[in-house]
Every structure is written in C-alpha cells, then in structure tokens.
N, C-alpha and C positions, 0 to 999 in steps of 0.2 A: 299242430294237428291235435284235435280233441275228439271226444266222443268215442264212436265205434272205432275209428281209425287207430286211436292210441291204444284201444283194447285188443287190437289185432297182434300185439306183441305179448307173449305170455312166458312167464318163468316156468320151465318145464323141469329143471333139475337144479338142485343146490348141494354144495358140499362145504364142509368147515372143518378145521382142525382145532385141537385144543389151544387155548390162548395161555400166555404166560411165559414160561422159559423151559427150554429143553436143549439137547445137544444137536437137534436137527437144524439144518441150514434154512434160510428163508426159501430157497428154491425147492428143497425138498418138501416143505410145508405146502408150497404152491401146487406141486405135482400131486400131492395127496388130496388137496381140495378139489382140483380139477377132475381127477379120476372119480372121486366120490360124487361130484355133480353130474358127470356123464353116466355113471351107474344109476343115479336117481332118475335121470331122464330116460334111460334105456337106450342111449345112443353111443356109438363108438366115436373115438377121436376123429376118425377120418370123415365123419359126417358134418363136422364143424366147418363152416365156410368163412368165418371171420373171427378174430379174436382181439381183445383190447385188455390190457392189463397194466398194473403199475405197482411200484414199490419205492419207498423213500430211501431206504438204506440197504436193501438185500439183493440188489442187481437188476438187470434189465429183463422184464417180463418175456420179451420175444425169444429169449434163449431157451425158455422152457421147451420149445419145439424139439431140442436135442433129446429130451426124455420122453416127451409125449408122442412124437412121431413127425418125421419130415415129410409132411403132406404138401408143402408149398403154399399154404393158406396165408393171407395177409394177417400180420400180428402186429399191432401198433402199441408202442409203449406210451403210458400215460403217467405223468407226475404232476400233481396238483395239490400238494400238501394234504391236509386231512380230507380234502374232497377228491383225492385220487380215485378211490373206488367208485364214488358216485359219478365221477367224470368218465371212468371206463365203461360204466353201465349206460350212461347216456350215449356214448359213442356206439355201443353195441345195439342199442335200441334204433339209433339212427340208420345203422346198417341194414336192419331188417325193415324198417319203414320205407327206406329208399329202394328196396328190392335188391340191394347188393348182396345180401345173404338171407337165407331162410332159417339157418341155424347160426347162432353167434355166441361167443363166450366172453364173459367179463370175470377177471380174476385180480384180486388184490392181496398182497402179502407183504410181510415185513419182519424184520428181526433187529431189534434195537439193543445196544449195550445197556448195562445197569446205569443208574443216574439219570439226571435230567437231560432233555434235548440240548444239543449244543450247535445252534444254528450260526451261520456266518453271515455277517451284515451285507456283504457283497452279493450273496445269492438272493437277497431280497431288495436289491437296488438301494441299499443304504451305505452310507460312509462308514469307514471302520470305526470312527470315533463313537458312532451310535452303540457299538459293542463295548468299546473300552470304558464308556461312561456308565455301563451296566443296564442299558435299556433293552437288551436282547432277552431279558429274563421273562419268560412267558407268565410265570406265576404272578409276577408284579403286575402285568397287564390285567390278568382276570380279576385280581383283587381290586384294582383301581375301578374296573367297570362295574363289578357287583356292589362296591362300596357306594358308588354314585346311585345305583339302581335302588338299593336298600333305603337310602336317604329319600329319594324321590317317591318311593311307592310303599313304605312302611313294612318292609321285609325285616324280619329278625334273624339273628345268627342261628336260633334253634331250627328255623325252616331249612336253613342250609344243611344242618345236621340230619334233619328228618329225610332229606333227599338221599344223602349218602347211606342212612340206615336202611332205606328201602332198597338201594342198589345192592348192598351186601346181602340183604335177605333174599332178593331175587337170584343173586349169584349162587346161593346155596342150592337152589333149584335147577341150576344150569350146568349139565355135565362138562361143557366146554370152557366154562368160565375159570379164571385164574383165581380170583379171590372168593373163596367158598366158606369163609368163616363169618357168622353174623356179628355185627357190632351194633350197639344201641347208640342213641343220640349223644347221651352223656359221655360215653367213651370217645366219641368223635370229636366232641367239643373240647375234651380234655387232651387231645392227642398232640397238642403243640401247634402254635401258629407257624404258618410258612410266610404268608403275606396277609396281614389283617384285611378282612375277617376270616380268611380261609385257613383251615387247620390241616395237618398231615393227612388225615384220612378221608378229607373231602376231595382229594385229587386222584385222578387216575395215574398210572405209572406207564412209561415206555415198556413195551414187551414184544411179543412175537405171536404170530398167528396168520392164517390164510383163509380166504373165502372165495369160492367160485360159483358163478350162476351160468346156466345154460338157457338162453333165450331162444324161442322159436317163433315163426309165424303160425298163424292159425291153421293152415293146411298141414303143417308138419305136426301140430299138436294133436289134430284129428287123427293122423296116422299112428301116432304113439298111444291113442287111447286104447286101452286094454292091454298094452304091451308092458306097462309098468304100473305099480301101485301108486306112484306119485301123482298128485292132483295138480294140474297146471293152475297157476294163479295169473290173473291179468295184470299187466303193468300198465296202468291208466295214464300215468304221467311219469316223466323223468326229466328233471331240469337242472342246469347249473347257471349261477349268476355270480357276477363279481360286484364289488362294492360301488356305490355311487358317492358323489361329493357329500361331505358332512357326516361321514361315518366315523366311528370310533373302533379301531381295529388293533389286532396284534401287529406290532412293529409299525403302527401308524396311529398311536394314541393321542388324539387332539380333540378339543371340544370347541367348535366354532360358535356355540351358543344355540339355544333352542333345543328341540328334540333331535337327537342324532338319527340319521338315516339307518336302516338295517338291511343288510344283504340277506339275512335269514327271512325277513318279512317279504322282501322282493321275490326270493326263490319259492317260498311257500305259497304266495299268491299266484305265481305263475303255474305251479304244480296244480293247485286246485282249479284254476281257470282251465288248464289243459284237460283235467280229469272230468270236469263238468260237475263237481261236487264241492262241498265247503268243509271247513273243520267240524261242524257240528255233525257231519255224517261219518266221521272217523270212529272206529271201535277200539283201536289200539294203535299206539304210536311209539316211535323211537326218536329221541331228541338228543343232539350232541351234549354230553356231559363230561367235557374234559375236566371239569370241577363241579361241584354241586350247585354253585351259583349259575352256571351256564344253563343247566336244565330249567332252573326257575325262570331265567330271562327268556329262554327260547320257547317255553309254554305260551307266553303272551306275544312274542315276536312272530310266532308261526300262526297265531290266531286262535289258540284254544281256550283262552280266557282274557280278561281285561288285565292290565297292568295293576299289580297290587292284590288281585284276587287269588294269587298263588298261595298266600299266607293261610287262607282258610281251606283251600282245596287240599293242600298237602297235609294240614293238620287233621282233616276229617277222613284221610286215606282215599281221597278220589283218585289218586295216581297210582295207587296199589293195584296188584293183579286183579283183585275183585272189585275195584272201584269203577266209577263212571267213566274215567279216562285212564286206563292203564298206560303208564309210560316207562319205557325201558324195562320191559319184562324179563330180559335176560341179564340184567344188572348193569347194562350200558358200559360206557368206558370205565367207570369207576370199579366195577367188578371184573371186567374183562381185561383191562389195561388198553393201551393205545399202540398198536402196531399200525402205523399211519396208513399204509396202502390198503389195509384190510378192514378198517372200522366202518366205512360207509356200507360195504357189502355185507358185513356182519349184521347190520341193522335190517337190511333187506332179507337176509336169511331168516332172521328172527320173525319178521312179519309174515313171510311165506309160510313158516311152520305154524304160526298162530292161525293163519286163515285156513291151513290144511287140518287143523285140529290135532297136530302132532307135536305140541310143545311140552308134553309130559307134565311134570309137577308144576310148571309155570303156565300152564294153559289158561287163557282167559275164558271164563265161563260164558255160556250163552251162544256159542258159535259165532265169533266175530266174523264180519263179512268184508270190512274194509280197513286198510291199514296205511300209515303215513311214516315216512322216514326223513330225517333231517341231519345233515352234517355240516359243520362250520370249520373252515381252515383259514389259516393266515395267508396273506394279509387281507382278509375280507372276501372269501370265496364260499358259497354255500350251494350244496346239492340237495334236492329234495325229490322224493318219489311218492306216488300214491298207487296202492295195489288193491285189488278186489277179487273176491272168491266168485 
C-alpha cells in the first residue's frame, strides 16, 4: 500500500525511558514507556485494540498486560534481532491498515548485562563449531565489512572517528542518552583497537531502555485533535526485509564475488516506494550505527549518497544537526547504547520529535517535514520507515 492509504496510519503518542543502566527491570522500563506514550496520545490503555512488542533478553512483551491492565486485547510477541522494534511497528501498522484495530501499540525494551553480546550458534542455525572457532564475534564481522568498504571506496579511519565524534556530541544534547560526554576524533582514534580499523569508542554498548509508540487510524486521530498537545505524525511507510543471495552478513560472512547484495538497500527502496518519495526528499534520518562504520555504509546503502561520497559529506558537517542531511540526531546507538528490542523504536521516537519540533537542543533547524529510519540486525534483517509531518 502506498500514497494516501499508507498515510492513514499516524503516530499519535510516543514514550521513551532513559537508556544506559539502572536497577529497573526491562519490564518496568517497558511499562514506563507505554504509559508515557498513552499519556502523550491522550488515550487510556483500555482503548488500545492490539499490541505488538519484543525484547531480546528481558522477557515476553505480552506479560506486560499484568501491569498495564487485563483487557483481553491481542498482544503478539516479536523477536527479530536488532529489527525487533521495527518488526513490532510493521505488525502494528498492518493491524490498523487491515481494519483489525484502530488503535495499536508497538513496544520494544531490553536490559542486557555488561560486556559483549554472547550469542549461541544454534540460535542462528549454525553448528557449535562456528562459535568455538571464534566466528560468533560481531565486532570481527563489522571490522571485516568496513575494512573492505574502505578499501573499495576510499574511506579513511578519521571519517569513522568523525562519525563517533558527532554521535557523542549529539548525545550531550539528548536527555535520555547514555553517553553524554563529548569526545573528539583524536581521542576516539587513540582509544585502542578492538578489531582493525574500529576502536573502542567507535562501538555502541549493550544496555537497557524501552520505547513505545501509539498508532491510530485517521478517524481516531481526528477525535484526539484538541484533546492532547501532541501532534500526530503520518507513518508513510514501514517495511521489513531479509537478505538475498550474495549478501555479507553477521554470522554469514562470505564474499561470492562482485558487489554484495544489501538487505538495507532492499528495505530502504521498498520504504521509499511505499511512501511515494525518495531519499532526496528526507530532511532528517536515523541510520543503524552499531559502530561508526555502519553509519558510513548505510548512508549509501539507503540511497542518501553515492558510495565513497561519505568522506566529503562527513568532513564538511553535512550529517550534523545543522547540516544538509542530519543523521542520528539523538546520538544513535553509539551514544544511547544498544538495548536490542528498543533501538528501532528509539529511532522512530526521535524522528517523531524532530517533525513535531520538540527535539529541544538537538532540534534540526528549518522545520523538517520528512524523516527516515533504518535498522539492521543479524543475520541480515532490515526495517525502515518513512514519516511525514
């Protein structure tokens, strides 16, 4: 569905918790985010007709009804790696478009322990030997991918550091961000190699956080007009795609020759086609930045520039809050950390606030009217949205 039909789904309420670490459980964070989103929309929990949510490590989302209210609504658990939040959102959108619900909730939350993620090969359809040989190390994958990309397209290590420098600077302006201390490119380059060419401060960290979105059909949005100060934002497109043959992915790193296919490109193209606009029409965007090389690659994979053009754009500040294409205005994963279930919805929360003009110190100037979000997850899943004021 595209055009006016897609725009008949509106984000009427958003809620977010602080990201980072605290004594709260993932479930407690999720309840906090849902209640904030409902208050933002001006709706009670009893008005929600369908809910979709997910977490990678903090429990089943459907059990939230114990604390939110036993209304009997259908609540579906979603677990799709880093694309969990985006997948929950697509499900909620589908419920409204199909007529199954006129108010739907998408919620994502997580609480990860300190240290690196510890995935099990069997969960990804891999033999245990894959793990015992050290191939389940995600930092190694990201390094291999950006190393090849830098060689092919003339990207320098300093560009990777500038991406992280921007992330930390934007995090300073974001009240819910985890990393709120500025770091300059030289500090980032000198922070110690993890996997060449990526240094310690170029990576995000597993953490905790929750985000919830209340979606409404247009008739409900009209009913809410005047009852709340929150401005609805049209969700023009929401899509999820999986990898095609010839891709180079986390837990599936192989190079068959030629240019690898990209699930991020497939998802972005589908989202723009559904929305009826293109990358040149976007005023502000959120791109997956598990590490700074990912943001560089996803700029081109999602259609915002040619491969190799990132070197100039980033050096000239084009992706900064006041630039021609602001990217990850809330600091992205690098500043907020990576609670897997929440990251995709955090991106949408940020775009909604930008389009409402309520992003505070990180507000993009000029009254942005369109926004884009992109998340990438192992082993080759991407979710993208297009939103409009």
